[in-house]
C-alpha positions in Angstrom: 2.8 16.6 1.5 6.4 15.8 1.9 7.7 17.1 5.1 10.5 17.0 7.7 10.4 13.2 8.5 10.6 12.2 4.8 13.2 14.8 3.8 15.4 14.2 6.9 15.4 10.4 6.3 16.0 10.8 2.5 18.8 13.3 2.9 20.5 12.0 6.0 19.6 8.4 6.8 18.7 6.6 3.6 21.1 3.6 3.7 21.4 3.3 -0.1 20.2 5.3 -3.2 16.7 4.6 -4.3 16.2 3.0 -7.7 14.1 4.9 -10.3 11.3 2.4 -9.8 11.3 3.0 -6.1 11.2 6.7 -6.6 8.4 6.4 -9.1 6.3 4.2 -6.7 6.8 6.5 -3.8 5.8 9.5 -6.0 2.6 7.6 -7.1 1.7 6.7 -3.6 2.3 10.2 -2.4 -0.1 11.4 -5.1 -2.7 8.8 -4.0 -2.4 9.7 -0.4 -3.2 13.3 -1.2 -6.2 12.5 -3.3 -8.6 12.0 -0.4 -9.7 8.6 -1.8 -9.0 5.1 -0.6 -5.9 3.7 -2.1 -5.0 0.1 -2.6 -1.7 -0.8 -4.2 0.3 -3.9 -5.0 4.1 -3.6 -5.0 6.0 -6.6 -6.3 9.7 -7.3 -6.3 12.3 -9.9 -5.6 13.8 -10.4 -2.1 16.1 -7.5 -1.4 14.5 -5.3 -4.0 13.6 -2.6 -1.6 9.9 -3.1 -0.8 10.5 -2.4 2.9 12.3 0.9 2.3 9.3 2.0 0.2 7.0 1.0 3.0 9.1 3.0 5.5 9.2 6.1 3.3 5.4 5.9 2.8 5.0 5.7 6.6 7.2 8.8 6.9 4.9 10.5 4.5 2.0 9.6 6.8 3.8 11.1 9.8 4.5 14.3 7.8 0.8 14.6 7.2 -0.2 14.1 10.9 -1.2 10.5 10.6 -0.1 7.3 12.4 0.9 4.3 10.4 1.2 0.6 10.9 3.0 -2.3 9.3 1.4 -5.7 9.8 3.3 -8.9 9.1 1.8 -12.4 9.1 4.3 -13.9 11.6 5.9 -12.7 14.8 9.3 -13.5 13.3 8.7 -11.3 10.3 7.2 -8.5 12.4 10.3 -8.6 14.7 12.6 -8.5 11.6 10.7 -5.4 10.3 10.8 -3.8 13.7 14.6 -4.4 13.9 15.0 -2.8 10.5 13.1 0.3 11.6 15.2 0.5 14.8 18.3 0.5 12.7 17.1 2.9 10.0 15.3 5.3 12.4 17.8 5.3 15.3 18.9 8.9 14.8 15.4 10.2 14.2 12.9 11.3 16.8 10.1 8.9 15.9 8.2 6.9 18.4 7.4 3.4 17.2 6.7 0.0 18.8 6.3 -3.7 18.2 2.9 -5.2 19.0 2.5 -9.0 18.7 0.5 -11.7 20.4 3.4 -12.2 22.9 3.8 -8.5 23.8 3.4 -8.3 27.6 0.3 -6.7 29.0 2.2 -3.8 30.6 3.9 -3.0 27.3 0.6 -3.3 25.5 -0.9 -0.8 27.8 1.9 1.7 27.0 1.5 1.1 23.3 -2.3 1.5 23.5 -1.9 4.7 25.5 0.6 6.1 23.0 -1.7 5.2 20.1 -4.7 6.9 21.9 -2.9 10.1 22.6 -1.0 10.2 19.3 2.5 10.0 20.7 3.0 6.5 19.2 3.6 7.2 15.5 4.3 3.8 14.0 3.4 0.3 15.1 4.8 -2.8 13.6 3.1 -6.0 14.5 1.1 -9.1 13.7 -2.6 -9.6 13.5 -2.7 -8.4 17.1 -3.0 -4.9 15.5 -6.5 -5.8 14.2 -7.8 -6.1 17.8 -6.9 -2.5 18.6 -9.1 0.6 18.0 -6.0 2.1 16.3 -6.5 -0.4 13.4 -9.8 1.3 12.5 -8.3 4.8 12.9 -4.9 4.4 11.2 -4.8 6.3 7.9 -1.9 4.3 6.5 -1.8 0.5 6.8 0.8 -1.7 5.2 0.0 -5.4 5.4 2.8 -7.6 4.5 2.7 -11.3 3.8 5.6 -13.6 3.5 6.5 -14.7 0.0 10.0 -14.8 -1.5 9.2 -13.0 -4.8 6.6 -10.4 -4.2 5.2 -7.8 -1.8 1.7 -6.6 -1.9 0.9 -3.1 -0.9 -2.8 -3.0 -1.8 -5.9 -5.0 -1.4 -7.9 -6.8 -4.0 -11.4 -5.7 -4.7 -13.1 -8.5 -2.8 -11.2 -8.5 0.5 -11.5 -5.9 3.3 -8.0 -5.3 4.8 -9.3 -6.0 8.3 -10.3 -9.5 7.0 -7.3 -10.8 5.1 -8.0 -13.4 2.5 -6.4 -16.7 3.2 -5.1 -18.6 0.2 -2.3 -21.0 -0.8 -0.1 -18.2 -2.1 0.8 -15.8 0.7 1.4 -12.2 -0.5 2.2 -9.0 1.3 -1.1 -7.3 1.5 -2.1 -3.7 1.8 -1.2 -0.1 1.8 -4.4 1.8 2.4 -5.3 5.4 2.8 -8.7 6.0 4.4 
């Protein structure tokens, strides 16, 4: 279901018009999220082609449907960049989100964990530190991002569980998963 978060962002905060391809992918993902079945999806595109905005809008769909969402990046630098992007794009919206990495201080981690447990933390951006949380098992929408100049992978191949990312010579953004 498309709700207030998605519609408010689309109508009032979207920094640029979506391409037809981005609209099509978001529509397909929205349909998959409503199917009740696990979804794995690969999204490829050049640097600057709008993969991150698609990820954000999918996370907003998750919030509209009462779910929490996470975006996991392979490095703290990339996670921090994604977090900064979300801070800029969501600054005028009432969405509670946090950055969780290996270097997040214990006191801040406790606040994040408490917010995840009670549902007030809606989105978490982080590194593999996310896997160590019980939130990881319970999150309905997971976007795993790897660092590669020419593609983004929202999906998971058939032989790799998203909690156990495959390591290979070609790093790819990983997974958008509905469980």
